[in-house]
C-alpha positions in Angstrom: 90.4 101.7 96.8 92.9 100.2 94.4 92.8 96.6 95.8 89.0 96.7 95.7 89.0 98.0 92.1 91.4 95.3 91.0 89.3 92.6 92.6 86.1 94.0 91.0 87.7 94.2 87.6 89.1 90.7 87.8 85.6 89.4 88.8 84.0 91.3 85.9 86.5 89.8 83.5 85.8 86.2 84.8 82.1 86.7 84.5 82.4 87.8 80.9 84.6 84.8 79.8 83.7 83.6 76.3 85.2 81.4 73.6 87.7 83.6 71.9 87.0 84.0 68.2 90.5 85.6 67.6 92.8 83.2 69.4 93.5 79.7 68.4 95.8 77.2 70.0 97.8 75.4 67.4 96.4 71.9 67.0 99.2 69.3 67.5 97.6 66.5 69.5 96.1 63.7 67.5 94.3 62.3 70.5 92.5 63.6 73.6 94.1 66.1 75.9 94.3 65.1 79.6 96.2 67.8 81.3 97.3 71.5 81.0 99.6 73.6 83.1 100.6 77.3 82.7 103.9 78.2 84.3 103.5 80.5 87.4 106.6 82.7 86.7 105.4 84.7 83.7 102.1 83.0 82.9 103.3 82.8 79.3 104.1 79.2 78.5 101.6 76.3 78.7 102.2 72.6 78.7 99.7 70.0 77.4 99.7 66.2 77.7 97.8 63.8 75.5 96.3 60.3 75.5 99.0 59.3 73.0 101.9 60.2 75.3 102.7 63.4 73.4 103.6 66.6 75.3 103.4 70.0 73.7 104.7 73.4 74.9 102.9 76.5 73.7 103.7 80.2 73.8 100.5 82.0 74.8 101.9 85.5 74.1 100.7 87.4 71.0 103.9 88.2 69.1 102.2 89.0 65.9 100.6 92.3 67.1 97.4 91.3 65.2 94.2 91.0 67.1 93.7 87.4 65.8 96.5 85.0 66.2 97.5 81.4 66.9 99.3 80.4 70.1 102.2 78.5 68.5 103.7 75.3 69.7 107.4 75.9 70.6 108.2 72.2 70.8 106.7 68.8 71.0 107.8 65.6 72.7 106.2 63.6 69.9 105.9 59.9 69.1 109.3 59.8 67.4 111.1 61.3 70.5 113.3 58.6 72.1 112.0 59.4 75.6 108.3 59.9 74.8 105.8 58.4 77.2 104.6 55.1 75.9 101.0 55.6 77.1 98.6 58.4 78.1 100.2 61.4 79.9 97.9 62.1 82.8 99.6 65.1 84.5 102.1 67.8 83.4 103.4 70.4 85.8 106.0 73.2 85.5 108.7 73.3 88.2 107.2 76.0 90.5 110.0 78.5 90.5 111.7 78.1 87.2 110.6 77.4 83.5 113.8 75.5 82.9 112.2 72.3 84.2 108.9 70.5 83.9 107.5 67.2 85.0 105.1 64.6 83.4 103.6 61.4 84.6 101.9 58.7 82.6 100.0 55.4 82.5 103.3 53.9 81.4 104.2 53.8 85.2 106.8 56.6 85.0 107.3 60.2 86.2 109.8 62.1 84.2 111.6 65.3 85.1 112.4 67.3 81.9 115.0 69.9 81.1 113.1 72.4 79.0 116.2 73.6 77.0 117.5 70.2 75.9 114.1 68.3 76.0 115.9 65.4 77.6 114.7 63.8 80.9 117.0 64.8 83.7 115.5 62.0 85.9 112.9 59.2 85.6 111.1 57.6 88.5 109.5 54.2 87.9 106.5 52.8 89.7 104.8 49.4 90.0 101.5 50.7 88.7 99.8 53.2 86.5 100.5 56.8 87.6 97.2 58.9 87.9 98.5 62.1 89.3 101.5 64.0 90.7 102.1 67.4 92.2 105.0 69.6 93.4 104.4 72.1 96.1 104.0 75.7 94.8 105.5 77.2 98.0 108.1 74.7 99.3 111.5 76.1 100.1 112.7 73.4 102.4 111.9 70.3 100.4 111.8 69.1 96.8 109.2 66.3 97.2 106.9 65.3 94.4 103.7 63.6 95.6 102.6 60.8 93.3 99.2 59.0 93.2 99.3 55.5 91.5 97.4 52.3 91.3 98.8 51.4 94.7 96.9 52.7 97.7 100.3 54.0 99.0 101.1 57.7 98.3 104.7 57.9 97.0 106.9 60.9 97.7 109.8 61.3 95.3 112.7 63.5 96.3 114.2 65.5 93.5 117.4 66.2 95.5 118.3 62.6 96.0 116.6 61.2 92.9 114.9 58.5 95.0 111.5 57.7 96.3 112.0 59.0 99.8 109.0 57.7 101.6 105.5 56.4 101.5 102.2 57.5 103.1 99.9 54.6 104.0 96.2 54.8 104.8 94.2 54.7 101.6 92.6 51.3 100.6 92.4 51.8 96.9 94.3 53.6 94.1 95.1 57.3 94.6 93.6 59.4 91.8 94.4 62.9 92.9 97.1 64.6 95.0 97.6 68.3 95.8 100.0 70.2 98.1 98.6 73.0 100.2 99.6 76.5 98.8 99.8 77.7 102.4 101.8 75.1 104.3 104.7 73.4 102.5 104.5 70.1 104.4 100.7 69.6 104.1 99.4 67.3 101.3 95.8 66.4 100.3 95.1 63.1 98.5 91.9 61.6 97.0 91.3 58.0 96.4 89.0 55.5 94.7 88.0 54.4 98.3 85.9 57.6 98.6 88.4 59.1 101.1 90.3 62.4 101.2 93.2 62.5 103.5 95.3 65.4 104.7 99.0 64.5 105.6 101.8 66.3 107.3 104.8 64.6 105.5 107.2 65.4 108.4 105.3 63.0 110.7 106.1 59.4 110.8 102.4 58.3 110.8 101.7 61.1 108.3 97.9 61.3 108.3 96.5 64.4 110.0 92.9 63.7 109.2 90.4 61.9 107.0 87.7 64.2 105.8 84.2 63.2 106.7 81.2 64.4 104.6 78.9 64.0 107.7 81.2 66.0 110.0 81.2 63.1 112.4 77.4 62.9 112.9 76.6 59.7 111.0 79.6 57.6 111.8 77.9 56.0 114.8 75.3 54.3 112.6 77.6 52.7 110.0 81.3 52.3 110.4 81.7 51.8 106.6 80.2 55.2 105.7 82.3 56.9 108.3 85.1 59.2 107.2 84.3 59.2 103.5 84.4 62.4 101.7 82.3 61.1 98.8 80.1 58.1 98.1 82.2 57.3 95.0 85.7 57.6 93.7 87.4 60.9 94.6 89.1 62.0 91.4 89.7 65.7 91.7 91.2 68.0 94.4 91.9 71.7 94.2 92.9 74.2 97.0 91.7 77.8 97.0 94.6 80.2 96.3 95.0 81.1 100.0 95.0 77.4 101.0 92.2 77.9 103.5 89.7 75.7 101.7 89.9 72.5 99.6 87.4 71.6 96.9 86.9 67.9 96.1 85.0 66.2 93.3 83.8 62.6 93.2 82.0 60.1 90.9 78.9 60.5 93.2 78.3 63.6 91.1 79.1 65.8 94.0 81.5 68.6 94.7 82.4 69.5 98.3 84.1 72.4 99.9 86.2 71.8 103.1 87.8 74.0 105.6 91.3 72.8 105.3 92.4 73.6 108.8 89.5 72.0 110.7 88.6 69.4 108.0 85.0 70.4 108.3 82.6 70.0 105.4 81.2 73.5 104.8 78.0 72.0 103.3 78.0 74.3 100.2 75.5 72.8 97.8 76.7 72.9 94.1 73.8 70.6 92.9 74.6 67.7 90.7 78.1 67.9 89.2 78.2 65.2 86.5 81.5 63.3 86.7 81.9 60.1 84.8 85.7 60.1 84.6 87.4 56.8 85.3 90.6 58.7 86.2 91.7 62.0 87.6 89.8 65.2 86.7 91.7 68.5 86.5 89.6 71.5 87.5 90.7 75.1 88.4 89.8 77.9 90.8 90.1 81.6 90.0 92.5 83.9 91.9 92.0 87.4 93.2 88.3 87.7 92.4 85.4 88.3 94.8 83.8 85.9 95.0 86.1 83.2 93.7 85.0 80.8 90.9 85.5 77.1 90.2 85.9 76.0 86.6 84.8 72.3 86.4 84.7 70.0 83.3 81.1 68.9 83.0 80.6 66.6 80.0 81.5 68.6 76.9 81.1 71.9 78.7 82.8 73.7 81.6 80.6 74.7 84.5 81.5 77.9 86.4 80.4 78.0 90.0 80.9 80.5 92.8 83.1 78.6 95.3 81.5 79.7 98.5 77.8 79.9 97.6 77.6 77.0 95.1 75.8 79.1 92.5 76.1 77.8 88.9 77.0 81.0 87.0 77.3 79.7 83.5 78.2 76.8 81.3 81.0 77.4 78.7 80.1 75.6 75.5 82.5 75.0 72.6 84.1 71.5 72.8 82.7 68.6 70.8 83.5 65.9 73.3 84.3 65.3 77.0 86.4 68.0 78.6 89.2 66.5 80.7 91.0 69.5 82.1 91.1 73.3 82.5 93.6 75.8 83.8 93.2 79.4 84.8 95.6 82.1 83.8 95.4 84.6 86.8 97.3 87.5 85.2 94.8 88.1 82.5 91.8 86.1 83.9 91.8 83.7 80.9 90.9 80.0 80.9 92.2 77.2 78.7 90.5 73.8 78.4 91.6 70.5 76.9 89.2 67.8 75.6 88.9 64.4 74.1 88.1 66.2 70.8 91.9 67.0 70.6 91.3 70.7 70.9 92.6 73.2 73.4 90.2 76.2 73.6 91.0 79.7 74.9 88.2 81.4 76.9 88.9 85.2 77.1 87.1 88.0 78.9 84.8 89.8 76.5 86.0 93.4 75.7 84.1 96.2 77.5 81.5 98.0 75.4 82.5 101.7 75.2 80.0 104.0 76.8 79.2 107.1 74.7 80.5 110.3 76.2 77.1 112.0 76.4 75.7 109.3 78.8 76.9 109.2 82.3 77.3 105.8 83.9 74.9 106.8 86.7 72.0 107.0 84.3 72.5 103.4 82.9 70.0 100.8 84.0 71.4 98.9 87.0 69.3 95.7 86.8 71.7 94.0 84.4 74.4 93.9 87.1 75.1 90.3 88.0 74.9 89.9 91.9 78.4 88.3 91.8 79.8 91.7 90.8 78.8 93.3 94.0 81.7 93.7 96.3 80.9 92.3 99.7 84.3 92.8 101.2 85.5 95.8 103.3 88.3 97.6 101.7 90.6 97.3 104.7 92.2 94.0 103.7 95.2 94.5 101.5 96.2 92.3 98.7 98.8 90.4 100.6 
């Protein structure tokens, strides 16, 4: 079945990710890299944002036709640019439907909307406190809202159409470190805060908050009201929806990662073990797309831990950076991973090429024990690829 073959091959490729010896990403940043984003239209252009306020745009395509090549920087918003961010850039994101625009937010209390062609800001939003995170919905057709998490406990929604901050979601008690729109419902937003809480909002409602995720699924709340309705026993600094929007993965400074059913708000109780997380700000991690099972790529000290999302198994640790990894981004078309670190490097992790099988040996006679259990397809072939 073609859909099944595609899924099996994508999974095989993710399981064989390795640091690519032939592909370099041109080193432009002179300080740590906090955020990466690959545009969803072609999957060809990647943005990076650094601790020194610099933003770089890379072309990931190999135009040289040589097996070894360097992903070149097409342009840089460098320190000499009149509109460069004054402090650390924490989030960059492409406009979801068009590579002509991208967004960046920074500790300098601004969110900037950039015109890719002129490299000028088309709009600038100012906030009272540090901006930790922002996100635009990947699926919205009826609104142009950017969710922004700042030092204030209030979640800000900025409207690109009107150019103003349209409304505010109130409910968190401390700064909002991570925000993410659902890839399934355009009005649903998830936010994670230093108060240990993860809230789901429907931005059309006046009160806004649909639910506050509870790690104990309501069972412990009778004993202590303070522990009630917390997703983590620490700051929540990372959120990522699965590609279908049915589950939400959260990460906190309690060294825990949790998987939630996003429609019921239930903690699925998948155990990932200890997920070391000492970040004082937002942590950007990624989930694969179109694999079976799906994988989470999580910065873990100077490595990237690869987990199976639904069983919590630690598959491998990707080693190559010299210092703390701050962010990683998955390229779904070719099952590649890019990671950015405090060591100023962006590394490309590429599926290892298949070893050719000699003609005189049939595949049937090869030993089967080396097959990773994650390769085995547990799905029926009846579901189509949407």
